C-alpha positions as CSV (number, residue, x, y, z in Angstrom):
1,M,5.6,65.1,117.6
2,N,7.8,63.4,120.1
3,T,5.5,61.6,122.5
4,S,2.2,59.8,122.3
5,W,0.7,62.5,124.5
6,E,1.7,65.1,121.9
7,A,0.2,63.0,119.1
8,T,-3.2,62.7,120.8
9,K,-3.7,66.3,122.0
10,F,-4.7,67.7,118.6
11,E,-8.0,67.4,116.8
12,T,-8.5,67.2,113.1
13,S,-11.1,69.3,111.4
14,M,-13.5,67.2,109.3
15,H,-16.8,68.0,107.7
16,R,-19.9,65.9,107.9
17,F,-18.2,62.6,108.8
18,V,-15.1,60.8,109.9
19,L,-14.5,57.2,108.7
20,A,-12.5,54.5,110.5
21,E,-12.0,51.7,108.1
22,E,-10.1,48.5,107.7
23,D,-10.0,46.1,104.8
24,G,-13.7,45.1,104.1
25,F,-15.3,47.0,107.1
26,G,-15.7,50.5,108.2
27,V,-17.6,52.7,110.6
28,A,-18.4,56.3,110.1
29,V,-19.4,58.9,112.7
30,I,-21.6,61.5,110.9
31,N,-22.8,64.8,112.4
32,D,-24.7,67.9,111.5
33,S,-22.8,70.7,113.1
34,V,-19.5,69.9,114.8
35,Y,-16.2,69.3,113.0
36,G,-13.5,68.6,115.6
37,Y,-12.5,64.9,115.8
38,D,-9.6,63.0,117.2
39,T,-8.7,59.4,116.9
40,A,-6.5,57.0,118.9
41,R,-5.4,53.4,118.3
42,D,-4.5,51.2,121.2
43,E,-3.2,47.6,121.3
44,K,-3.9,45.4,124.3
45,D,-3.5,41.6,124.4
46,G,-3.0,41.5,120.6
47,A,-6.3,43.3,119.8
48,I,-6.2,46.7,118.2
49,T,-8.9,49.2,119.2
50,T,-9.6,52.5,117.3
51,T,-11.4,55.2,119.3
52,V,-13.0,58.2,117.6
53,R,-13.9,61.2,119.7
54,V,-16.1,64.1,118.7
55,S,-15.6,67.5,120.3
56,L,-19.1,68.9,120.8
57,L,-18.2,72.3,122.3
58,R,-15.0,74.4,122.8
59,A,-15.9,77.5,124.8
60,P,-12.5,79.3,124.5
61,R,-11.9,82.5,126.4
62,F,-10.2,84.2,123.5
63,P,-11.0,85.8,121.0
64,D,-14.7,85.5,121.9
65,P,-15.4,84.7,125.6
66,D,-19.1,83.8,124.7
67,T,-18.2,81.2,122.1
68,D,-20.3,78.0,122.4
69,H,-22.3,79.2,125.4
70,G,-26.0,78.5,125.6
71,V,-28.3,75.7,124.3
72,H,-27.1,73.6,121.4
73,E,-28.7,70.8,119.4
74,I,-26.3,68.4,117.9
75,T,-27.1,65.3,115.9
76,V,-24.5,62.6,115.7
77,G,-25.0,59.2,113.9
78,L,-23.1,56.0,113.5
79,V,-23.0,54.3,110.2
80,V,-21.8,50.7,110.5
81,G,-20.4,49.0,107.4
82,A,-19.5,52.3,105.7
83,D,-17.0,52.9,103.0
84,P,-16.0,56.4,101.7
85,A,-19.0,56.5,99.3
86,I,-21.5,55.5,102.0
87,A,-20.0,57.9,104.6
88,T,-20.1,60.8,102.1
89,T,-23.7,60.1,101.2
90,E,-24.9,59.7,104.8
91,G,-23.0,62.8,105.9
92,Q,-24.7,64.8,103.2
93,R,-28.1,63.3,103.9
94,L,-27.9,64.4,107.6
95,N,-26.6,67.9,106.7
96,A,-28.9,68.6,103.8
97,P,-32.2,66.7,104.1
98,H,-34.5,66.7,101.1
99,T,-37.1,69.4,101.2
100,V,-40.4,68.7,99.4
101,V,-42.3,71.8,98.2
102,R,-45.6,71.0,96.5
103,G,-46.7,73.2,93.6
104,A,-48.6,73.2,90.4
105,E,-45.7,71.9,88.3
106,P,-42.6,69.8,89.1
107,V,-39.4,71.7,89.2
108,A,-36.5,70.4,87.2
109,P,-33.0,70.5,88.8
110,L,-30.7,73.4,87.7
111,V,-27.9,70.9,87.2
112,T,-27.4,67.2,87.4
113,L,-24.3,65.2,87.7
114,A,-23.3,61.7,86.5
115,G,-20.1,60.0,87.7
116,E,-19.2,57.8,90.6
117,G,-17.4,59.7,93.4
118,I,-18.1,63.2,92.2
119,V,-20.4,65.2,94.5
120,I,-22.0,68.6,94.1
121,S,-21.5,70.5,97.3
122,S,-23.4,73.7,96.3
123,V,-25.3,75.5,93.6
124,K,-25.7,79.2,94.0
125,L,-25.9,82.5,92.2
126,A,-22.6,84.2,91.5
127,D,-21.5,86.8,94.1
128,D,-21.1,89.5,91.5
129,R,-24.9,89.5,90.9
130,S,-24.5,88.8,87.2
131,G,-27.1,86.1,87.2
132,D,-24.5,83.4,86.5
133,V,-24.7,80.2,88.4
134,I,-21.8,78.8,90.5
135,V,-21.5,75.0,91.0
136,R,-19.0,73.7,93.4
137,L,-18.1,70.0,93.2
138,Y,-15.5,67.6,94.5
139,E,-14.2,64.1,94.2
140,A,-15.1,62.3,97.4
141,L,-13.6,58.8,97.2
142,G,-9.9,59.5,96.9
143,R,-9.4,58.4,93.3
144,R,-9.5,59.8,89.8
145,A,-13.0,60.2,88.6
146,S,-14.8,61.2,85.5
147,G,-18.4,62.3,84.9
148,S,-20.6,64.8,83.2
149,L,-22.5,67.8,84.3
150,T,-25.9,68.6,82.6
151,V,-27.3,72.1,82.9
152,G,-31.1,72.2,83.0
153,F,-31.5,75.8,81.8
154,P,-30.4,77.8,78.7
155,H,-26.9,79.0,79.2
156,G,-23.9,80.5,77.3
157,G,-21.1,78.2,78.5
158,I,-19.3,76.7,81.5
159,R,-15.9,77.8,82.7
160,E,-13.8,77.0,85.7
161,V,-13.2,79.8,88.3
162,S,-11.3,79.9,91.6
163,L,-13.0,79.1,94.9
164,I,-13.7,82.8,95.4
165,E,-15.1,83.0,91.9
166,D,-12.1,84.9,90.3
167,E,-11.5,84.2,86.6
168,L,-8.8,81.7,85.7
169,D,-6.8,81.7,82.4
170,D,-8.0,79.4,79.6
171,T,-10.7,77.6,81.7
172,R,-13.6,76.9,79.3
173,V,-15.0,73.4,80.1
174,G,-17.8,71.4,78.6
175,G,-20.0,69.1,80.5
176,D,-17.4,66.4,80.7
177,L,-15.4,66.4,84.0
178,V,-12.2,64.7,85.0
179,L,-11.1,65.2,88.7
180,R,-8.1,64.1,90.6
181,P,-8.5,62.4,94.0
182,F,-10.2,64.8,96.4
183,E,-10.0,67.7,93.9
184,V,-12.4,70.6,94.4
185,R,-13.6,72.5,91.3
186,T,-15.8,75.6,91.0
187,L,-17.7,76.1,87.8
188,R,-19.4,79.2,86.5
189,I,-22.4,78.7,84.2
190,S,-22.9,81.9,82.2
191,R,-26.4,83.0,81.4
192,R,-27.1,83.6,77.8
């Protein structure tokens, strides 16, 4: 980019939140449905100001001329005093609120995770209809992390697969996890 105008004309795609942080203080903008952000830093009279903008709608003419038309409900929140861990937690809380279903017996979770900075993003059945369970997780704080995954049902083993659930070579894993900064891992839990 050659000019300040070129630097500010592009958005960055983020999910759930964007965090503006300086040493000891941060502010996160969280949302439930829109992912286009852009930021600008300005200096005036020795004071530096950071501006975060959220693009709510696009309405392009191509390839779909009806994109983003109609009524929209968008929830945006501001989290003052946030760091990466708080921003991640609050972004998840807004996007996936807890649902309480009352029944005769409590339901144990399918999987639980211990380890600071490691987040489970989804738990689902495998696309191949085998009955295996897919767990996608990632490191959210930008540093190396270790933790452990506990499976709450009888199973035959855990192995790593690709994001599209293809088999990888030599990928058997136990419940212990080690992730690099921002690493995404997809685990397949085989049924017995």
